[in-house]
Each structure stands twice: as C-alpha cells, then as structure tokens.
N, C-alpha and C positions, 0 to 999 in steps of 0.2 A: 238562978236561971233554970235549974232543973225542974222547978215547979211548972214551967211552961210546957213541958212534955205532956202531950195529950190534948193541948188546946188547939183551936182552929184559928188560922189567920185569914182575914178577908172572906170568911164563910166558906173557905175552899181547901186550905192547906193545913192538914192535921200534922202537928209536930210529933215525931216518933222517937227521936233520939238526938242528943247533942253530939256533934262530931267535930266541933272546933270552936275556939273562943279566942277573942282578942280584946284589946282595950276599948275598941269602938263597937264591935259587933260580935254576935254569936251565930254559928252556923249549925243548922239542924238538918237531919234527914227527915223528910216529910212525905206524906201521901197526898197527892193531888186527887181529891175525892171526886172532882168533876170528870177527869179523864182516867182515873184509876191507874196512876203511874207514880213512881218514885221521883222526887225532886229534891234539890238542896235549897234551903231557905236561909238567907243571911238576914238576920234581924238586928237592927240597931239597938245597942244596950240602952236601957231606960235612963241610966245616970248621965248619958252624954247627949240625950235628945235636945236638952236645953242649950247645948253649945252650938251656936250658929255656924262656926267654922267646921266643926265635925259633921254637922248635919249637911252642910254644903258638900263636903268631901264624899259623904255617903251617896248623896243624890248625883254627884258628878260621876261616881263609879257606875251607877245605873245607866246614865246617859252615854258614858264612854263605851261600856261593853255592849250596850244595845246596838251600837253601830257596827260591831264586829261579827262577821260570819265566816268562820274558818274551821276546817276539820280539827285543828290542833288548838283551838281556843274553846274553853267551856262557855257554852252559849247561855244567854239570858232568855228566860221564858216569859217572865212577868215581873211587875213591880207594883207596889202599892203601900198603903199605910193602914195600920190597925191600932186603934186607940191612940193615935198620934205618933206611933212608932213606925218609921219606914222600914220596908223589907224589900229584898230582891230575890226572885226565884230563878234558880239556875237548873240546867240539866244535871242529873245526878250521875256521877261517874263512880261505878263500882270498882274498887281496886285499892291502890296505895299511892302515897306521894313518892316522888323520886328520892326524897331524903330518906324515907322509910326503906326504900329499896336499897340504898347505899348502906344504911345502918344494918340492915338484915343480912346482906350478902357481901358487903365490902365493895371494892372497886369493880367496875363493870368490864366485860370484855371490850377491847378497844373498838372494834367495828360497831358494837351496839351503842357505846358512848357517843361515837360520832353520829350515828343514825339519830339518836335522841337530840343531839345538838342541832342537827339539820331541821328536825321537826319544830323545835323551839324557835330557831331562827326564822323559819317560815311563818310561824305564828306572830312573832314580833314584827316581821316585815308587813304582815297584814295590818297590824295596829299602827305601825309607823306610817303606812300609806294613808291612814286616816288622821295623821298628825297626833296620834295618841302615844305617849311614852308610858311604859308600865311603871318604872321607877322602883320596883321591888322584885326583880328577877332573882329567884332562888329555888333550890330543889323542893322546898316546902310548898312552893306555888306551882309545881308541875305534877299533875296527876297521871298515873299509869293505869290504864283501864285493864280489864280482864283479858283483852286480846293483845296487850303489850304496847298499844299506841299511847302517846302522851298528849296531854292537853294542858295548856297554860291557863291558870286561874288567878283570882284575887287581884283585880285591877284597882284595889281599894285606895291606893294613893296615886293612881294614874292621873295624868292631866294632859289636856291638849296643849300643843305648842303655842297656840294663840291666846291661851288664858293667862291672866295676870292676877297677882295679889292674893293667891290662895295659900301660899307657903311663905312664911317669913324668911328674910335673908338670914343665912347662918344656921338655919334649922336643918338637921339631917333627917331625911325620911328614908326608910328602907333598913334592911338588915345589914349591919356593918361587915359581916363576913363576906359579903358580895358587893359592897358599895363601891362605886367608882370614885376616883380621886376628886373630881369636880363636885360630886354630890356630897362627899364628906366635908368639903370646904364650903358648902352652901352656895356654890356657884350655879349658873344656869345648867339645866339638865336637858339632854337631847337623846335621840335614838341611839347615838354612839355610846351613851352611858349604859343603856340596856345591853348593848353588845359587850361592853366590858364585863358586866355582871354575868352574862352568858359564858364568857371566857373563863371566869372563875368557876362557874358551875361545871363546865367541861373538865377543868382541872380536877375538881373534886370527884367527878365520875370516874376519871382515869386513875387517880391516886388513892381514893377512898377517904380523903381528908381535905379540909379547907386549907388554904395556903398560909394563913396567919393566925396566930394565937396571941392573946394579950390579957392583961389583968382587968380590962374593962372594954366596953364597946368602943369608947373613944380611942383607946390605945390601938385597937384593931383597925379602926378607921384611919388613924394616922399612918399605920403601916402601909395601907393602900395608897396613901398620898406619897410616902417617901421611899418605900422599899420595893424592889423588884420581886415578882413572884419567884419562889424557889423553883429550881429547874425540874420540870416534870420528868425528863428523861433520867435524871439521877434517882428519882423515886421509883421509876418504872422504866428500866432500860429498853424494853421492847417497843416503847413509843417511837414512832418514826420521826425523822428530822422534819418531814413535811408537816406532821401533826403538831410537833413542838413549835414550829414557826407560826402556825395558826393561833395557838394559845398566846404566844409572845405578842403578836400583832394585835389580837383582840384586847389584850390587857395592858397595852402601852399606856404609860402615865399621861403623856400628852395626847389630847384628842386628835390633833393633826397627824399623829403617827399611827392611829388606829384605822380599822376598816372604815371607809367613808360611809358605807351604808350596808344594809342587810344583804343585798344582792352580791356584793363582793365577798362577804363572809360565807354565804351559802355556796357560792361557786368554789371557793377553796375547800370547804368542808366536803362537797361532793367529790372533788378530786381525791381528797384524802380517803374518803370511804371506799372509792374504787381501788386505791392503792392498798389500803389495809385489808380489804376483802381478798384481793389477789395474793397478798403476802401471807395471810393467816388461813384463808379458805373458810373463814367463819361466817356463816349466814344464819346464825341463831337469832332469836328474839325479833326485834323490829327491823333488823338489817334487811331481811328479804323484802319487806314492804317498801322500804325507802329505796333500795336498789332499783325496784321497778319504776320509780318516779324519776330516776336520773336521766338526763339527756342521753340519747343513743350513743353519741360520740364518747361519753364517759363510761357508759355501760360496757363498751367494747374494750375498755382497759381491763375488765375483769376476765380471767381465763374462761375459755369456752365451757369447760366442764362445770364451772361454778355457775355461769349464766344459764346453762342448761338445767342445772338443779333448781335454780331460782324460778325459771320458767315453768318447770314441772310443778313446783309448789303453787305458782300462780294459776296454772290451769286447773289444779285441784280445787283452788278457792273459787274459781269461776264455776266449776261443776257444782260445788256446794251452793253457790249463789243461785244457780238455775233451779236446783232442787228446792231451795228455800222459796224462790219465786213461785214455783208451782204450788208449794204448800200454802203460800199466802193466797193464791188465787182460789184454791180449793176451799180454804177457810172462809173466804169472803163471798164465794159464789152464792151461798144460800141467802146471805144478806142482800146481795145485789143481783137477785135472780133475774131481773128484767134486762140486765146488761148483756151484751154479746161477749162470748169468751174471747181471749186474746187471738188475734188473727194469726194465720199460719206464716211461716217464714216465706220470704220472697221466692218465687218459682225459679226454675233454671233459666227462664226466659228473661230474668231481670239481673242487672249488674249494678253495683254501687256507683254513685256519682263522685268523682274525685273533687275534693275541696282543698283550697290552699290553707296554710297554717293560720292565716289572719282573716279567714272568711266567715267568722262568726261574730255577731254584734248583739249587744243587749238592746232592748226596746222598752222604754218606760215613759210614754208620752203623758201619762196621767200622774206623774210623780208630784208630790206635794212640795210647796215652797221652791219651785223651780228645779227640784232634784230630778233630772231626766235620765240619770244612769241607774243601773241595777247590777252591781258587781261586775263592771266591765273588765276588770283584770282577770276574771275567771272564765270568760266566754270560750277561750281556746280549749278549755278542758272538756267541752261538750263535743268536740270534733277531733280529739287527739288519739282516738282508737283505744283508749284505756278506760274500761268501764268502772274502774275504781276511783276515778277522778270525776268531778262534776262542776258545772255552773249551777249556782243556787240563787234563788230569789233572796231579797232582803227578808228579815224576820218581821212578821206581822203579829203583834202580841195577842190580839184577840182571835187569831185563827182565821181572820177574814181580810181579803185584800183591800176592801173598802174603796174599790175602783173597778172599772170594767175589766181590767186585766193587766198583765205584764208579760213580757216575752223575750225570746231570743231568736234571731233570724240568721240564715246562712246565705251566702252569696255564691250562687252556682254559675258564675260568669263563664261564657257570655250568656247562656241561657240553656234550659233543658226542659223537656216535657217529662217531668217526674211522674212515675206511676204509683210509688209507694214511699212512705216515710216510716222508719222504724225508730222508736224512742226507747231508750233504756233509762230507768230511774231507780234510785234507792229509796224514794218516798212515794210509793204507789198511791193512787187514789185521787190525784188532781184531775180537773177537767181541762180539756184543751180544744182549741180550734186551730186549723192550719190554713194560713192565708198566703197568697202569692201576688207578686207584682213585678214589673219590669223597670220602673224608675226607682232611683235610690230613695229609700225611706227618709222622711223628714222627722227627726226626733221630737218635734213639737206638734206634729199632726195629732189631733184628738181622735185617734183611731179607736174603735171602728165607726165612730160617728161620721156619717157621710162616706165611709169606707176609704176616702182619700187615696184612691187608686188601687186598693187592695181587693182581691177576689178570694172568697172563702172556697177552699178546695178539699176540705176534710175536717173531721172532728172526732172526738171520743169523749163520752161523759164520764169515763173512769179509766185513767191510764194505769195499766198494770206494770209490773217490773220490766217486762218487755212488751211493748205495744206497737203493733203494725197498723198503719192507717192508710187506706187506699186513697190515692189522689185523684179527684174528679176534675180534671182540667180540660176535658174535651179536646185532648191532643194539643192544647196550646202550650207553647214554651214560655217559661218564666225564668227570671234571673234570681229573684229573692223569694225565699220560702220562710215564713214566720211561724214559730211555735208559740201560740198565744194562750197563756194560762189564765183561765177565767175563774177558777175556784181552787183553793188549797186542799191538800189531802185532809180527810177527817182527823181531827185532833192534832193537826200539825200547824206550825207557825211559818213554814216555808216549804218550798218545793224544789227539788233538784232535777236537773237534766244531765244525766251521766254521758249519754251519747245520742247524737242525731245522725242518722244515715239516710240519704236519699237514694232511691233506686230508679233506674230508667230501663227501657227495653234494650235488649242486645241489638246491635246494628248488624 
C-alpha cells in the first residue's frame, strides 16, 4: 500500500501519507490539487474490490455519510473510482483520535468527558434523524481537532434502518470493546445500540479504561451480553451520582431500559454538565464551547462567576472572529475589486425586528426527487442569537447548486417594513438575493420562475462574514423575508447562515 504514496487519484488527489488502514480500506492524507487543500482519502483495498458485499458496504458508506451535514461529523467532499477502486474524500481533521487522547493523558477531566459525550450524541442524533445507524461507535472513530472539538468519523459499517440483507444474521460488526448486547448476538441494531456504545465510550473517558477484558473478542462481546459494567464511581469516586446514572441507563442490557432516543440522553448529559461544572468550576477544553450551547435554563444552574468567565471567553472568541473576518475581506478585496465593501452597521435610527423561536423555515422548491427540505432541523440556529451556530445547506459535491437556488426565510408576523437585513456567515463568498412576500410560501412553488408572489428587495454578489443589505421595499410591509442563495462560496460545497437579523426604523 505504501507504494501508492505520491500517486494521484481521479486526476486530482495526490496521496501524501498513509494515516490509517483496515481490512477493507486504507486512509491517506492527500492534497486536493484543484483547490490546494488537505483532504483525507479512503481508498478501498485492491484485494477486496472483487468482493461484492464489501464493495456494497463501501459504496453504502459514501451514500450514508453524504447525507450528513453536522459540525461534529467528518464531512464527505467527493467520491469516485480510480482504475476500478472506489474512494471517498473527506475533510481532513488535523489532530488526534479520542483513543489517542486517552492513551496519552489517561482519564479526562469529568466536565470535558461529558462535553465530548454531548457532541458525539448530537452527531449521532443527526445520523439517526436520517435513519442511519453508525454501528461502530468507539473513541478510535472520534477525531479531536486542533481547537479541541470532536468529530465522528468512519461510518464504514453504517446502514440505514430500512436496508436489508447486507449483514448476515449472527455476524458481529463493530469493535467488541464497545459493542451492544444485541449487536454481539447478531440481533437487529438500532440507534439505541449506538447510544450503548457511547455509554461505554463515556465510561472509558472517565476511568481511562474499557469496562471489560477477555482472552478474545468473543469473550469480551459475551461480557457485554451477560455482565453489568463495573461501577464507574468505584473506579473514580468523584463521579457524581447523576453522571453514574446516565452511564447505567445508556448501557442497560435490555433495550427497553435504555434511553429511548438521542434527545433523552443529550438532555441528561446537559444537566450533568451544568452540575459538574458548578461542582468543579472546571471550564477547560471543550467545556466552554458546549456550555454556550446549553439551553438558558440549564446554563443558569452554573454559578454566576463561572458563567461570567465563559461569557468573557466567548466574547474574546467573537472579537477574534471579527478580526478574522476583516482579514478575509482585506485578503479578498483585490480579487473581488469590483464588489462593494461590507455595508456599515445599522444606524441609530434602526432597531432589530423580534422573531419567534420557530420563525425560520428552509426553502428548497427545486429539490431533486421530491426532496423539498434543506436541513429543516437546523433553521432555528440562524435566528438564535448565537453566531457560533448555523443553518447550512446540503452538501453539493461539485461545488455547484445545480439549480436556481436554495434558501431560508423568516416570518416577521404580522408584517414589517424592513430597512436592512444583516447576515452573518462562517462561509463567506456566496451570492444572495433577498425576496419578500405576504402570503405563506408554498414549498412546491418553482421560485423564482414567475416569482409566485415574491418581490426581490435586495441582493449581494458576494456575502462577507458580516454582510448588511439594504432593503428596497418602497415602504411596503412584508411578513416573509427570504435569503435566497444562488451560488455557493468559491471552493466550497455548502453555505452556512449563522445569523439573520432584520432591522426596521424606530417608531
């Protein structure tokens, strides 16, 4: 396999170093010579290409992960075949695996372990919402980037819940150190099986070791079937009863005794994070970032001085983001010299329009095969007041929408004569039009063909990290305002909308 280093796949991806290997495939760090960026390439091993079942598993991985778009899932960039060998191109995450982190430093600080468990659970929740079960959740498949955030990877044995016939009965797939009882027995696997494995991962993060040892993988698997996990509090007495209860429920032998879904587990983990942070005062590592994402009622459980410290760190990060945005604009100004610079902040005469929590909606009337949604579960992130979260378009592998546009609209009921709209994005460079209307949008309208009741009130040929757009509505009041993305950022496969804010004149 090492002889492949230096070769080019698909006339584009030059393999630089082997960074992982399994029985079915080998992973390389590579250079995307078209976009001049580092990527990770998973290439199917030549000796298994002729195995139709293995080939289907590999192709299924590409299809499964291509559906997922989440900040804590390693994203797919491209897929193809080279001389009959299929490959998948992923974003390259510089850092280490969670397993390496545990081996290097031993057990994690308790709040940090809980924070990572929340991020992993949220990633699995995004997959389960698409009816995709990972089936191999383990710390080796969790990458920790240079900023300390985690990303779940390697959906190599994932399958959708409605697929059949791709895994023989009685065959155990996955690493037995983390395998659920039902998976060890070859029984049907669901999202609750992934949650069991996550419970074991959390146990290892807290204690520094896996719960079971055995003479063989089968012996370990049978312990997951028959034996209760050793008491985490015995191995680490400072673990709270609340956290121990989460581990116990997540790793219950009977599926009906476990968390019913990701949301239940995440809710309990969020409570525990607030409790542990209040108890230890520890906001190191990824804890600060996750604390900022907790619902306000849970953040209030953290002592004021700790919340104040977290907020100070967040404000510092915002300041750095603004500086970075200015740097990006300065760097791109020469290349985009004909474009207008970012508009100024709204004047003192303007005030923001209040929007309800459920007042954002995705809009994808040109979706293929009747797919008229575009990450509807994320739309609230574009109006939640947190610039670190975002609604994001689906991934378009060739960097082109392949359709007139896709968008997100806000409901400013009953109506408002907006004067300005300010967009924040972490993927600057996309093209946008702003449209408005008063009747409820029909998701099947082939907009903007015939406009179907929409009126264009603004646009920008290049959206910067912070982009203000003047609304030209001739003083007319509208209820719905649509951010219509017509072109993706250069070199990007998706666009994000971190915040949408409408401004009106002071009364």
